[in-house]
C-alpha positions in Angstrom: -0.3 0.3 0.0 1.2 3.4 -0.8 2.2 6.1 1.6 -0.2 8.7 2.3 1.9 11.1 3.8 2.4 11.7 0.0 -0.6 13.2 0.0 1.3 16.2 2.6 3.4 18.4 0.4 6.3 20.2 2.8 7.0 23.5 0.6 9.9 24.1 3.2 12.1 21.1 2.6 12.7 21.0 -1.7 16.0 21.0 -1.9 17.9 17.7 -3.3 19.8 15.4 -1.0 23.3 15.5 -2.8 22.1 19.8 -3.1 25.1 22.3 -1.2 24.6 25.9 0.0 27.4 28.2 -1.1 27.8 31.4 1.1 25.6 32.9 -0.8 22.4 30.7 0.9 21.6 29.6 -3.1 21.3 26.1 -3.4 23.9 25.4 -7.3 21.3 22.3 -8.6 18.4 24.3 -7.9 19.9 27.5 -9.5 21.1 25.1 -12.5 17.7 23.9 -13.2 15.7 27.3 -12.4 18.5 28.5 -15.0 17.4 25.8 -17.6 13.4 26.2 -16.7 13.5 30.4 -17.2 16.1 30.4 -20.1 13.4 32.1 -22.9 12.9 34.9 -20.0 14.4 38.3 -21.1 16.2 40.4 -19.5 13.7 43.0 -18.4 16.8 45.4 -18.3 17.5 45.0 -21.4 14.3 45.6 -22.7 12.3 49.0 -23.3 10.4 49.6 -20.6 6.2 49.7 -21.1 4.2 51.9 -19.3 1.3 51.0 -18.4 -1.0 53.4 -20.1 1.2 51.8 -23.5 0.1 48.3 -21.9 -3.8 49.3 -21.5 -3.5 50.9 -25.3 -2.0 47.5 -26.7 -4.2 45.4 -24.9 -7.2 47.8 -26.3 -5.6 47.5 -29.8 -6.1 43.0 -29.3 -9.5 43.4 -28.7 -10.7 45.6 -31.5 -10.5 42.6 -34.1 -12.8 40.2 -31.9 -15.6 42.6 -31.9 -16.3 43.4 -28.8 -20.1 44.5 -27.8 -18.5 46.8 -24.9 -14.9 47.1 -23.1 -13.8 49.6 -20.9 -10.7 50.1 -18.5 -10.7 49.9 -14.7 -13.9 47.4 -14.2 -14.8 46.3 -10.3 -15.6 42.5 -10.6 -17.3 42.7 -7.3 -19.5 45.5 -6.1 -16.5 47.8 -5.8 -13.3 45.8 -4.9 -10.9 44.1 -7.3 -10.8 45.8 -9.9 -9.9 44.2 -13.4 -7.6 46.3 -15.5 -9.5 45.5 -18.9 -13.0 44.2 -19.4 -14.9 43.0 -22.0 -18.2 41.2 -23.8 -19.9 40.1 -26.3 -23.7 39.9 -26.6 -25.8 38.1 -29.5 -29.4 38.2 -29.9 -32.0 35.5 -28.4 -34.9 34.3 -29.4 -36.8 36.1 -28.3 -34.6 39.2 -30.2 -33.1 40.1 -27.0 -29.0 40.7 -27.2 -27.9 37.9 -24.2 -24.6 38.0 -22.4 -22.5 35.4 -24.7 -19.0 35.6 -23.2 -16.7 38.2 -21.2 -13.6 38.8 -21.0 -10.4 39.8 -18.2 -7.6 41.2 -18.5 -5.2 41.7 -15.8 -1.8 43.9 -17.3 1.3 43.5 -14.8 4.5 45.5 -15.8 7.3 43.2 -14.0 7.5 39.7 -13.5 7.8 40.6 -9.3 3.9 42.3 -10.0 2.7 38.8 -11.2 2.8 37.1 -7.8 1.4 37.7 -4.2 4.7 38.3 -1.6 5.8 35.0 -0.3 9.1 34.6 0.6 9.0 31.5 -1.4 8.0 32.7 -4.8 11.4 31.5 -6.0 10.9 27.8 -4.7 7.6 27.5 -6.1 8.0 28.8 -9.6 10.1 25.8 -10.3 7.8 22.8 -8.4 5.1 24.6 -10.1 6.7 23.8 -13.5 7.3 20.5 -12.4 4.3 19.3 -11.4 2.5 20.3 -14.6 4.7 19.0 -16.3 4.4 15.6 -14.5 0.7 16.2 -14.3 0.5 16.3 -18.3 3.1 12.7 -18.4 0.6 10.8 -16.4 -2.4 12.7 -18.4 -0.8 11.0 -21.8 -0.1 7.7 -20.2 -3.5 7.5 -19.0 -5.1 8.4 -22.7 -2.6 5.2 -24.1 -4.2 2.8 -21.6 -7.6 4.0 -19.9 -9.7 5.1 -23.2 -12.7 4.4 -21.4 -11.9 8.1 -19.6 -12.7 9.7 -22.9 -16.4 11.3 -22.4 -16.7 12.2 -26.5 -16.0 10.2 -29.9 -15.2 12.3 -32.2 -12.6 11.9 -35.4 -10.6 14.9 -34.6 -8.3 15.3 -31.5 -8.7 18.5 -30.7 -12.1 17.7 -29.5 -11.6 15.4 -27.8 -12.3 16.0 -23.7 -11.3 13.5 -21.6 -12.3 13.3 -17.8 -8.8 11.9 -15.8 -10.0 12.5 -12.2 -12.1 8.9 -12.7 -8.8 7.3 -13.1 -8.0 4.7 -10.4 -4.0 5.3 -10.4 -3.3 7.0 -7.0 -0.4 8.6 -8.8 -2.4 10.9 -10.5 -4.6 11.9 -7.7 -1.9 12.6 -5.6 0.3 14.9 -8.6 -3.6 17.0 -8.5 -3.7 17.5 -5.0 0.1 18.7 -4.6 -0.6 20.5 -7.4 -3.3 21.8 -5.4 -1.2 22.8 -2.3 1.3 24.9 -4.4 -1.0 27.0 -6.6 -2.8 27.9 -3.1 0.5 29.0 -1.5 0.7 30.7 -4.5 -1.9 32.5 -5.2 -4.1 32.4 -2.1 -5.0 36.0 -1.6 -3.8 37.3 -4.7 -5.6 39.9 -7.0 -5.8 36.8 -9.7 -8.0 34.2 -7.3 -10.1 36.9 -6.3 -11.0 37.4 -9.6 -11.3 34.2 -10.9 -13.6 33.5 -7.8 -16.5 36.8 -8.6 -17.0 33.7 -11.5 -18.1 36.9 -13.4 -16.1 36.5 -16.9 -15.5 33.7 -19.1 -12.1 34.3 -20.0 -9.4 35.2 -17.9 -5.8 36.6 -19.6 -2.6 38.5 -18.2 -1.0 40.7 -19.9 2.8 41.4 -19.6 5.9 42.5 -21.1 7.2 40.0 -23.1 9.2 37.2 -21.6 8.7 38.4 -18.5 6.6 35.2 -17.3 6.4 31.3 -18.6 2.9 30.0 -20.0 3.7 27.3 -17.1 3.9 29.0 -14.4 0.1 30.4 -14.6 -3.1 29.4 -12.2 -4.8 26.5 -14.6 -7.3 28.3 -16.5 -5.6 31.8 -17.2 -4.4 33.0 -20.3 -1.1 34.3 -21.4 -1.0 37.8 -23.5 3.1 39.0 -24.4 3.1 42.9 -25.1 6.3 43.8 -27.7 7.8 46.8 -27.7 6.2 48.5 -30.4 2.6 47.7 -28.3 1.4 44.7 -30.8 0.9 41.3 -28.5 0.9 37.7 -29.1 -1.5 35.4 -27.5 1.6 32.8 -25.7 -1.2 31.0 -23.9 -5.1 31.0 -24.9 -7.5 30.8 -21.8 -9.6 28.3 -21.0 -13.5 28.9 -20.5 -15.0 28.8 -17.2 -18.4 28.1 -16.4 -20.2 31.1 -15.2 -23.8 32.3 -14.8 -25.8 34.5 -16.7 -26.4 36.8 -14.3 -23.0 37.4 -13.2 -22.0 37.9 -16.9 -24.8 40.8 -16.5 -22.8 42.1 -13.1 -19.6 42.6 -15.1 -21.6 44.2 -18.2 -23.3 46.5 -15.6 -19.6 47.7 -14.3 -18.5 48.3 -18.4 -21.3 50.1 -19.0 -20.6 52.6 -15.6 -16.8 52.2 -16.6 -17.8 54.2 -20.2 -19.9 56.6 -18.3 -16.9 58.7 -17.0 -14.9 58.7 -20.9 -18.2 60.0 -22.4 -18.5 62.4 -20.1 -14.7 64.3 -20.7 -15.2 63.6 -24.2 -18.1 65.9 -24.9 -17.1 68.8 -22.2 -19.4 67.3 -19.0 -18.2 67.8 -15.8 -19.9 65.8 -13.4 -19.7 67.3 -9.8 -19.5 65.9 -5.8 -22.9 67.5 -5.5 -24.7 66.0 -8.2 -24.7 68.3 -10.9 -23.1 69.2 -13.7 -20.7 71.8 -15.3 -19.7 72.1 -18.8 -15.9 72.6 -19.5 -14.3 73.1 -23.2 -15.1 69.8 -25.4 -11.4 68.6 -26.3 -10.1 68.8 -29.2 -9.7 65.6 -31.2 -5.9 65.5 -32.6 -5.6 64.2 -36.4 -4.4 60.1 -35.6 -0.9 59.8 -36.6 0.2 57.6 -39.0 0.8 54.5 -37.9 1.5 50.6 -39.4 -2.0 48.9 -38.8 -1.7 46.1 -35.8 
């Protein structure tokens, strides 16, 4: 019988038996492993710095070809807390010819690596562990597809549309892997904005947008997508977001906040100022500047 203690993962002792620390307190073996894992991460000191406004503009430009019904910046995901950087929604007509929410999307923008994770004293220890466990999970699932074809939920001619319920397997190793992966993610994301936004269940798709080379795809919590923003403000979806099951009333909650978020921009564009006492005053209408010639994204 397997030892049940495997389900308890000790984050404070994650060194190999042969590893020894140098004078700086760095484990050589671990340093080599981390260096190999993050070899694709670009040195942020050598890249042009993207300002927050430029990054928001880049994400808005990424959304436009997808023809959203509406979008806004700084949109609350709940009543007032946890504002998302960018939120968008898509609507479609129902049988009664009334528009209903079809899809909602949230993008969180971070300008550097440190902003992507909650404060954690073992952050550099947990990130390589997270990548390792996700690779192990994918490896076990590949074995399950060969050895337990009955786990496939639907028959299809195209592999990309296959759906598997790996949790039905009786292999203890897979369930142990899931448990450890859950504990690592919980340690990394508990209390973070990412986790709180996900728990709100108002968006079908969640993305993290960062300067290119800041984060690796397998460092994300399950379900989140990753968008790289290049110095020229072009974007690349490195990892597609998975769809979350959100109720229509939750989507409508986000859509109403998007509409409210557009109110300020509308008033400003027409020179109307909303005063603290609830009254309005008029200001000069901002002059619309002619757009500079630029390449189409």
